[in-house]
C-alpha positions in Angstrom: -44.0 -31.5 61.8 -41.6 -30.8 58.9 -42.2 -32.1 55.3 -39.4 -34.4 54.5 -38.5 -32.8 51.0 -35.2 -30.9 50.0 -36.3 -27.5 48.8 -32.5 -26.1 48.9 -29.6 -28.1 47.8 -26.9 -28.0 50.6 -24.5 -26.7 48.2 -26.6 -23.7 47.8 -26.6 -22.9 51.3 -23.1 -21.4 51.5 -23.2 -18.3 53.5 -24.2 -15.9 51.1 -26.7 -17.6 48.8 -30.3 -15.9 49.0 -33.3 -18.0 47.8 -35.0 -16.3 44.9 -31.8 -15.2 42.8 -31.0 -16.8 39.6 -29.8 -20.0 41.5 -30.2 -22.6 43.9 -32.9 -24.5 45.2 -33.9 -28.2 44.4 -35.6 -29.4 41.7 -36.8 -32.8 42.4 -39.6 -31.8 44.7 -40.9 -29.2 42.4 -41.0 -32.2 39.3 -42.5 -34.5 41.8 -45.1 -31.9 43.2 -46.1 -30.2 39.9 -50.1 -30.0 39.5 -49.9 -31.9 36.1 -47.7 -34.7 37.7 -49.4 -35.2 40.8 -52.5 -37.3 39.0 -50.1 -39.4 37.4 -48.1 -40.3 40.4 -51.5 -41.2 42.3 -52.4 -43.3 39.5 -48.8 -45.0 39.3 -49.1 -45.9 43.0 -52.5 -47.3 42.3 -51.4 -49.5 39.4 -48.3 -50.9 41.3 -50.4 -51.7 44.4 -52.2 -54.0 42.0 -49.2 -55.5 40.6 -47.9 -57.6 43.4 -44.7 -57.3 45.6 -42.8 -54.1 44.4 -39.1 -53.8 44.7 -38.0 -50.0 45.2 -34.7 -49.0 43.5 -33.4 -45.6 44.6 -30.2 -44.8 43.0 -30.1 -41.0 44.0 -31.7 -41.1 47.6 -35.0 -39.9 46.3 -37.2 -41.9 48.3 -37.9 -39.4 51.1 -39.1 -36.8 48.6 -41.3 -39.0 46.8 -42.6 -40.8 49.8 -43.5 -37.5 51.3 -45.7 -36.7 48.5 -47.0 -40.4 47.6 -47.5 -43.0 50.5 -45.4 -45.9 49.5 -46.8 -47.8 52.3 -49.7 -48.5 50.1 -47.6 -51.0 47.9 -46.3 -54.5 49.0 -42.8 -53.6 49.1 -40.5 -56.6 48.5 -37.4 -54.6 49.4 -35.4 -51.4 49.2 -32.3 -51.3 46.9 -29.6 -48.9 46.3 -26.4 -48.3 43.9 -24.2 -46.1 46.3 -22.3 -48.2 48.8 -22.8 -45.1 51.3 -26.4 -45.6 51.0 -26.5 -49.0 52.6 -26.7 -47.8 56.0 -30.4 -46.5 55.2 -33.7 -48.1 55.5 -37.3 -47.9 54.4 -40.6 -49.1 55.8 -38.5 -51.4 58.0 -36.4 -52.9 54.8 -32.8 -52.6 55.4 -31.1 -51.1 52.3 -29.5 -53.9 50.0 -27.3 -53.2 46.8 -28.6 -53.3 43.4 -26.8 -56.8 42.8 -29.4 -58.3 45.0 -32.3 -56.9 43.4 -32.8 -60.0 41.0 -33.6 -62.3 44.2 -36.2 -60.0 45.5 -39.2 -61.9 43.9 -40.6 -58.6 43.0 -43.5 -58.6 40.1 -42.7 -54.9 39.6 -39.7 -52.6 40.4 -40.4 -48.8 40.9 -37.2 -47.1 39.8 -37.1 -43.7 41.6 -35.3 -41.7 38.7 -36.0 -39.5 35.8 -34.4 -40.0 32.6 -34.5 -43.4 33.9 -34.0 -45.6 30.6 -30.4 -44.6 30.0 -29.4 -45.5 33.4 -31.4 -48.8 33.5 -30.5 -50.2 30.1 -27.0 -51.4 31.3 -28.5 -52.7 34.4 -31.5 -54.7 33.3 -30.0 -58.1 33.5 -29.8 -57.5 37.5 -33.9 -56.7 37.6 -36.1 -59.8 38.4 -36.8 -61.7 35.2 -40.0 -60.5 33.7 -40.8 -57.8 36.3 -42.7 -54.7 35.1 -40.3 -51.7 35.3 -41.9 -48.2 36.2 -40.1 -45.1 36.8 -40.5 -41.5 37.4 -40.7 -41.0 33.7 -44.2 -42.0 34.0 -45.3 -39.0 35.8 -43.1 -36.4 33.4 -44.7 -33.3 32.0 -45.4 -33.1 28.2 -42.1 -32.5 26.1 -43.3 -29.2 24.9 -43.3 -27.9 28.3 -39.8 -28.5 28.8 -36.6 -26.2 27.9 -34.1 -29.2 28.3 -35.7 -32.5 27.3 -32.4 -34.4 27.7 -32.2 -33.3 31.4 -35.5 -33.6 33.1 -34.4 -32.0 36.3 -32.9 -29.2 34.5 -33.7 -26.1 36.7 -34.8 -24.4 33.7 -37.5 -27.0 33.2 -39.0 -26.0 36.5 -39.2 -22.1 36.6 -42.4 -22.1 38.7 -43.9 -20.0 41.4 -47.3 -19.3 43.1 -48.9 -16.0 43.2 -52.0 -15.1 45.9 -55.0 -14.2 43.7 -58.0 -12.5 45.3 -60.8 -11.4 43.2 -64.1 -9.9 44.9 -66.6 -7.8 42.8 -67.7 -4.9 44.9 -71.2 -3.7 45.0 -71.8 -0.6 42.9 -68.2 0.1 42.3 -67.4 -0.2 46.1 -65.2 -2.2 48.1 -64.2 -4.5 45.0 -60.8 -6.2 45.6 -58.6 -7.2 42.6 -55.0 -8.7 42.2 -52.5 -8.4 39.3 -49.3 -10.1 38.5 -47.1 -7.7 36.6 -43.5 -8.9 35.1 -41.8 -9.1 31.8 -40.3 -11.3 29.3 -36.8 -11.3 30.7 -36.2 -14.9 29.4 -36.4 -13.2 25.7 -33.6 -11.3 26.5 -31.5 -14.2 27.0 -32.5 -15.9 23.8 -35.6 -17.9 24.5 -37.7 -18.6 21.5 -41.4 -18.0 22.0 -41.8 -18.9 25.7 -44.9 -19.2 27.4 -46.7 -19.7 30.7 -48.6 -22.6 32.0 -51.1 -21.4 34.4 -53.4 -23.2 37.0 -55.7 -21.5 39.4 -56.6 -23.4 42.6 -59.3 -22.0 44.6 -59.4 -21.3 48.5 -60.3 -25.2 48.8 -57.7 -26.3 46.7 -60.1 -27.2 43.6 -58.6 -26.3 40.3 -60.7 -23.2 39.0 -59.0 -22.9 35.7 -55.9 -24.1 33.5 -54.5 -22.3 30.4 -51.4 -21.4 28.3 -50.4 -17.7 27.8 -48.0 -16.4 25.1 -45.3 -14.1 26.3 -44.8 -10.7 24.7 -41.6 -9.7 22.8 -38.5 -9.8 24.6 -38.4 -7.6 27.5 -41.8 -6.4 27.0 -44.2 -6.4 30.1 -47.2 -8.4 30.8 -50.1 -8.8 33.4 -52.3 -11.5 34.7 -55.3 -9.9 36.2 -57.7 -11.3 38.5 -60.6 -9.6 36.9 -59.8 -10.7 33.6 -59.1 -14.2 34.9 -62.9 -14.0 36.1 -64.3 -12.7 32.8 -62.4 -15.1 31.0 -63.4 -18.2 32.9 -66.9 -17.3 34.1 -65.9 -17.5 37.8 -67.3 -16.0 40.9 -65.4 -14.5 43.6 -62.4 -16.2 44.5 -59.3 -16.5 46.9 -56.5 -19.0 45.9 -53.1 -19.8 44.3 -52.2 -19.2 41.0 -49.5 -21.5 39.8 -47.1 -20.1 37.4 -44.9 -22.1 35.0 -42.8 -20.3 32.6 -41.8 -23.0 29.8 -39.4 -22.7 26.9 -37.1 -20.3 28.8 -33.4 -19.2 28.8 -31.1 -17.5 31.4 -33.2 -17.4 34.6 -35.0 -20.4 36.4 -36.8 -17.8 38.7 -40.2 -16.5 38.2 -40.1 -12.8 39.2 -43.0 -10.7 39.5 -44.7 -7.8 41.3 -48.0 -8.7 42.7 -50.5 -5.5 42.8 -53.6 -5.5 44.8 -56.0 -2.6 44.1 -59.5 -1.7 45.1 -62.5 -0.1 43.4 -63.0 2.6 46.2 -59.3 3.4 45.9 -58.6 2.3 49.7 -56.7 -0.9 48.7 -53.6 -0.4 46.7 -50.3 -2.8 47.5 -47.5 -4.2 45.8 -45.2 -7.0 46.9 -42.5 -9.1 45.7 -42.9 -12.6 44.2 -43.6 -15.5 46.5 -40.0 -17.2 46.4 -40.6 -20.7 44.9 -38.8 -22.8 47.3 -40.9 -23.4 50.7 -39.1 -22.9 53.8 -39.0 -24.2 57.5 -39.6 -20.3 58.9 -40.8 -17.1 57.9 -40.4 -14.0 59.8 -40.6 -10.1 59.2 -44.3 -10.0 59.5 -45.1 -7.2 62.3 -48.1 -7.3 64.3 -50.9 -4.7 64.1 -51.5 -1.7 65.8 -55.0 -1.1 67.8 -56.9 0.1 64.6 -55.5 -2.9 62.4 -56.4 -6.6 61.8 -53.7 -8.7 60.3 -54.5 -11.4 58.3 -51.9 -14.4 57.0 -52.4 -16.2 53.7 -51.2 -19.6 53.9 -50.9 -21.2 50.3 -50.4 -25.0 50.6 -47.6 -25.3 47.8 -48.1 -29.3 47.5 -50.4 -31.9 46.3 -50.8 -33.1 49.8 -52.7 -31.8 52.8 -51.0 -29.6 55.8 -51.7 -31.5 58.7 -53.3 -30.1 61.9 -51.1 -28.3 64.3 -48.2 -27.8 61.5 -48.8 -24.1 60.8 -47.8 -22.2 64.0 -47.0 -18.6 65.2 -45.1 -17.2 67.8 -43.7 -13.5 68.6 -40.1 -13.3 67.6 -37.8 -14.8 70.4 -40.6 -16.3 72.6 -40.8 -20.2 73.1 -44.5 -20.6 72.9 -46.1 -21.4 69.6 -49.6 -21.0 68.8 -50.9 -23.7 66.4 -53.3 -23.6 63.8 -55.7 -26.4 64.5 -57.1 -27.2 61.1 -55.8 -29.4 58.1 -55.3 -27.3 54.7 -56.0 -29.2 51.7 -53.6 -29.9 48.8 -53.1 -26.5 47.0 -55.5 -24.7 49.2 -55.5 -21.2 50.5 -56.4 -20.5 54.0 -56.8 -16.8 55.5 -55.6 -17.1 59.5 -56.3 -13.9 61.5 -53.2 -13.5 63.6 -55.0 -12.2 66.5 -56.7 -15.4 66.9 -53.5 -17.2 67.5 -51.4 -14.3 69.1 -54.0 -12.0 70.7 -51.1 -10.6 72.9 -49.1 -9.4 69.7 -48.9 -5.5 69.1 -46.7 -3.5 67.1 -43.6 -3.3 67.1 -43.7 -7.1 67.8 -42.6 -9.4 64.9 -44.3 -12.5 64.3 -42.4 -15.6 63.4 -44.2 -18.3 61.3 -43.6 -22.0 61.6 -44.0 -23.4 58.0 -42.4 -26.8 57.8 -41.6 -26.4 54.3 -45.4 -26.7 53.3 -45.7 -23.2 51.8 -44.2 -20.7 49.9 -43.4 -17.0 51.1 -46.6 -16.0 52.6 -48.6 -12.7 52.2 -50.2 -10.9 55.0 -53.1 -8.3 54.8 -53.5 -5.5 57.1 -57.0 -4.0 57.4 -57.6 -0.8 59.3 -60.8 0.5 60.7 -60.7 3.3 58.0 -61.4 0.8 55.4 -57.8 0.9 54.0 -56.0 -2.3 53.3 -52.4 -3.3 52.2 -50.9 -6.5 51.6 -46.8 -7.4 52.0 -45.0 -10.4 52.7 -42.8 -12.3 55.0 -39.4 -13.5 54.4 -37.3 -16.8 54.6 -35.9 -17.3 57.9 -32.9 -19.3 57.4 -32.1 -22.2 59.4 -28.5 -23.1 58.1 -26.7 -20.1 59.1 -24.1 -19.6 62.0 -22.6 -16.4 63.4 -19.6 -15.8 61.4 -16.7 -14.1 63.2 -15.0 -13.0 60.0 -17.6 -10.5 59.6 -16.2 -8.4 62.6 -12.8 -7.8 60.5 -14.5 -7.2 57.1 -14.4 -3.3 57.8 -10.5 -3.6 57.4 -10.9 -4.3 53.3 -14.9 -4.0 52.9 -15.4 -0.7 54.8 -19.0 -0.8 55.6 -19.5 -4.4 54.6 -23.1 -5.6 54.4 -25.6 -2.8 53.9 -29.5 -3.0 54.5 -30.8 0.1 52.8 -34.4 1.3 52.9 -35.8 4.7 51.6 -36.9 7.9 53.5 -39.7 8.8 51.0 -40.2 12.8 50.9 -40.9 14.0 54.2 -43.5 16.6 52.8 -45.8 13.6 51.9 -44.8 10.5 53.8 -43.8 9.5 57.4 -41.0 6.6 57.4 -40.6 4.0 60.3 -38.2 1.2 60.2 -37.6 -2.1 62.1 -34.5 -4.5 62.2 -35.8 -8.0 61.7 -34.1 -11.3 62.6 -34.1 -13.5 60.0 -31.9 -16.5 61.0 -32.9 -19.2 64.0 -29.5 -18.7 65.2 -29.5 -14.7 65.2 -30.1 -14.4 69.0 -29.0 -10.6 68.8 -28.6 -8.0 66.2 -25.4 -5.5 66.8 -26.1 -2.9 64.4 -26.3 1.0 64.0 -28.3 3.0 61.7 -27.1 5.9 59.6 -29.5 8.4 58.2 -28.4 9.7 54.7 -29.4 12.7 52.5 -29.9 12.1 48.9 -26.7 14.0 48.3 -25.0 11.2 50.2 -24.3 13.1 53.3 -24.6 11.3 56.4 -26.8 13.7 58.6 -27.1 11.5 61.7 -26.0 7.9 63.2 -27.4 6.0 65.7 -25.9 2.9 67.8 -28.9 0.6 68.4 -27.0 -1.8 70.5 -26.9 -5.4 70.7 -30.5 -5.7 70.2 -31.9 -9.1 71.5 -34.2 -11.3 69.5 -37.1 -10.7 71.6 -37.1 -6.8 71.2 -38.1 -4.9 68.5 -36.5 -1.4 68.1 -38.4 0.9 66.0 -36.6 3.6 64.2 -39.0 6.8 63.6 -37.1 9.0 61.2 -39.1 12.2 62.3 -38.4 11.5 66.0 -34.9 10.6 65.0 -34.1 14.0 63.2 -36.0 15.8 66.1 -33.8 14.0 68.5 -30.4 14.9 66.5 -31.5 18.4 65.6 -30.8 17.3 62.1 -32.7 17.4 58.8 -32.4 16.0 55.4 -31.8 19.1 52.8 -33.0 17.1 49.8 -36.3 16.2 51.6 -35.8 12.7 51.3 -32.9 9.9 51.5 -32.3 6.9 53.0 -31.4 4.9 56.1 -28.6 2.2 56.2 -28.5 -0.5 58.8 -25.0 -2.0 59.3 -23.2 -4.2 61.7 -21.4 -2.4 64.6 -19.5 -4.4 66.9 -18.2 -1.8 69.5 -19.8 -3.5 72.3 -19.3 -7.3 70.9 -21.6 -9.7 69.2 -21.5 -11.4 66.0 -23.3 -11.4 62.5 -24.0 -13.8 59.9 -24.6 -11.7 56.7 -28.4 -12.1 56.7 -29.3 -8.9 58.2 -32.7 -7.5 57.2 -35.1 -4.5 58.2 -38.6 -3.7 57.5 -39.7 -0.1 56.3 -43.2 1.1 56.9 -44.4 4.2 55.3 -47.5 6.3 55.5 -49.0 8.7 53.2 -49.8 11.9 55.3 -52.7 13.0 53.2 -54.6 9.7 53.5 -53.0 7.6 56.4 -52.5 4.8 53.7 -49.5 2.6 54.3 -47.1 0.3 52.8 -44.5 -2.2 53.7 -41.3 -3.5 52.8 -38.5 -6.0 53.8 -35.3 -6.9 52.4 -31.7 -8.2 53.2 -28.3 -6.8 53.4 -25.7 -7.2 50.7 -22.2 -5.7 50.1 -22.4 -3.2 47.4 -20.1 -1.6 44.8 -16.5 -2.7 46.0 -14.1 -4.3 43.7 -13.2 -7.0 46.4 -15.3 -10.1 46.7 -16.2 -11.8 50.0 -17.9 -15.1 49.3 -20.7 -14.4 46.7 -20.8 -10.6 47.4 -21.2 -8.1 45.6 -24.0 -10.1 44.0 -25.0 -10.0 40.3 -28.2 -11.0 39.2 -26.5 -12.7 36.1 -23.2 -13.3 36.5 -20.6 -14.2 39.1 -19.7 -11.4 41.7 -19.0 -8.6 41.9 -22.3 -7.5 40.6 -21.2 -3.9 39.7 -24.1 -2.9 37.4 -27.6 -2.5 37.2 -30.7 -3.6 35.1 -34.0 -3.0 37.1 -37.4 -3.5 35.7 -40.1 -0.8 36.5 -43.6 -1.8 35.7 -45.8 1.2 35.6 -49.1 2.0 37.2 -52.4 1.8 35.2 -56.0 3.0 35.4 -54.4 6.8 35.8 -52.2 5.7 38.9 -48.8 7.5 38.6 -45.4 5.5 39.3 -42.9 6.2 41.9 -39.3 4.9 42.2 -37.0 5.6 44.8 -33.3 4.2 43.7 -30.5 4.0 46.3 -26.6 4.0 45.3 -24.9 2.1 48.6 -21.2 1.6 48.5 -19.5 -0.5 50.9 -16.1 1.3 49.9 -16.1 4.5 47.8 -17.1 4.1 44.2 -17.5 6.5 41.3 -18.8 9.5 42.7 -21.9 9.9 40.8 -23.7 7.3 38.9 -24.4 7.2 35.1 -28.0 5.9 35.2 -30.4 5.8 32.2 -33.9 5.5 32.3 -35.3 3.9 29.4 -38.9 4.3 28.5 -40.5 1.4 26.7 -43.8 0.9 25.1 -45.9 -2.4 25.5 -43.9 -4.0 22.4 -40.6 -3.5 23.9 -39.4 -0.3 21.9 -37.9 2.4 23.6 -39.7 5.7 23.3 -37.6 7.9 25.5 -34.7 8.1 28.0 -33.4 10.2 30.8 -29.8 10.1 32.4 -29.8 11.0 35.8 -26.8 11.1 38.3 -27.0 9.9 41.9 -24.2 10.7 44.3 -22.4 7.7 45.6 -24.0 6.6 49.1 -27.2 8.7 47.9 -30.5 8.2 46.4 -32.9 9.5 44.0 -36.6 9.6 44.3 -38.7 10.5 41.2 -42.3 10.2 39.6 -43.0 9.1 36.1 -45.3 12.1 35.5 -42.4 14.2 36.4 -39.4 12.5 34.8 -40.9 12.0 31.3 -43.2 14.6 29.5 -46.7 13.7 28.8 -45.9 13.5 25.0 -43.2 10.9 26.0 -45.7 9.1 28.2 -48.1 9.2 25.1 -45.8 7.3 23.1 -45.9 4.2 25.0 -49.6 3.7 23.7 -51.2 3.5 27.1 -49.0 0.7 28.5 -45.2 0.4 28.9 -42.3 0.0 31.3 -39.0 1.5 32.5 -35.6 0.0 32.4 -33.3 1.2 34.7 -29.8 0.6 33.4 -26.2 1.4 34.8 -23.0 0.1 33.8 -21.0 1.8 36.4 -22.6 0.5 39.6 -25.1 -1.5 41.5 -28.4 0.5 42.6 -30.8 -0.7 44.8 -34.5 0.2 43.8 -38.0 0.4 45.3 -41.0 1.0 43.2 -44.6 1.8 43.9 -47.7 3.8 42.6 -49.8 6.5 43.8 -53.6 7.0 43.7 -53.5 10.8 44.3 -53.8 11.6 47.9 -55.9 8.4 48.5 -53.6 5.5 48.5 -50.2 4.3 47.4 -48.0 1.5 47.4 -44.2 0.6 47.7 -42.0 -2.5 47.6 -38.4 -3.5 46.5 -37.7 -3.9 42.8 -36.2 -7.1 41.0 -33.6 -7.2 38.2 -32.6 -9.6 35.3 
């Protein structure tokens, strides 16, 4: 059962558009389903139900999204009226669509106009409405004006820069086994000229009940901020909780996406994770979640992202490529969070099987937790599985002008401390096979091994173990680390769609603690443009520059960073990368210039890159901006807790 709302605009579903970048996604569903708008909408429906016959005027075909949230069958509907001739083929609740010109003959006592900023559109048409009828519109459920960036255009995406974060807070006994979460980001809107932006925040508990609501001013432009579950617990006098933090950035500029890193940390040191933001547009399917090994239990967290229940047997799991779906039998309340043990639905799944999640547009990108018998735990996220893509035969000939074309890079962390394993992951419903090869590349940019993985069927998971690969190829990484690039390879035929993904799993040798990250392919560092590639965070392609945000570890944790310089065609032989250390007020306190070989990578630790004196200038908190105007880098960030645990995920830019 799919929720009948539009979360992505069709125009944004062009071949290369990626949910979560600085564009795309419908705004209407965010406006209708906002936690502050939902109570107003329910009150509006109750009021209209008492008014008598209600005519519905739908000039922009918004009725499907509104009815999905707020049941219009509760009204005595006098008729359904449209403005566009092409919409006259439609119907609603047994009422054939009629032209607006016939609205006056409806006999309605009230008219519901499914439009925001309605007055300016209604004013010249009021003579067509039934005389004396009460006129209601979506403006009756608007947010307060001080929460809007653009008051003149309510559905401006900048008015609805929202996202959800999974928040878990469990106070341990005697400082042991506690679990905490921390949202970490920066005021990147201030860099684009936003004046006094702030966050409106609402915390929902596991059952969907509201636990807290507050506003939080953002720091100066570019400066970091955190929202810590332990601090929230203390501020509002809460107990243990697992739930959703709804984040709404208000009075902003430049970006309509709330980007953040979600850190999980535990009081005993065995829980340490970082993962990317949840992606604010609920999708039909998610994929890229691996099944656990024998000593692991995998739990999927579903965060209902709407003010309506998720019906029973709507959330489902299946092993990627399998036809049988195992359905979750329970209803999930509005804005509630439910932890689902994966092995209860898929007891047969086992690493390296991959799990596909049937979501029906009910929730944002979900997190999963892997708990090991040793007590170690980690959190990572699944990714959006596209339903709109078809194989694109043009990709087979891209190498003539685009060289490597689409590149999916993943780091190989220093072999002395970590083991690295990777899985190519189907991430579109029409990807029935993945014709790819893997190239193992030293930090110097030298390719030390290449392996054709074949036309991998959707049902198969091909594990790429770097240590086993090096042994098999009698090769080594002279720098001790590097990266792997997954590339399309059509030597035996097949097709691609540009939506190539892979998962990396990394294990700290000293502790056995693991981290997982997943991302998709781009075209990198070439002057030639194909569709919207190479991408830029802020401008039109080609995206040939870098501005990455590196949040820093707290409470004695060191920060690690792995930067990769992928190039689809030969680019500058060396990068000109600046690492600029800032304090918590956004003031630069130190900088380092490094060079990364074209096609190579650079792994570094904060404690080694910046001296103790330089780090002390931060005043205990700060961040690093990674800036390069000569090329686009792809980055991974993480933290290390000595030899006890670590975390890793891909970075975000702005």
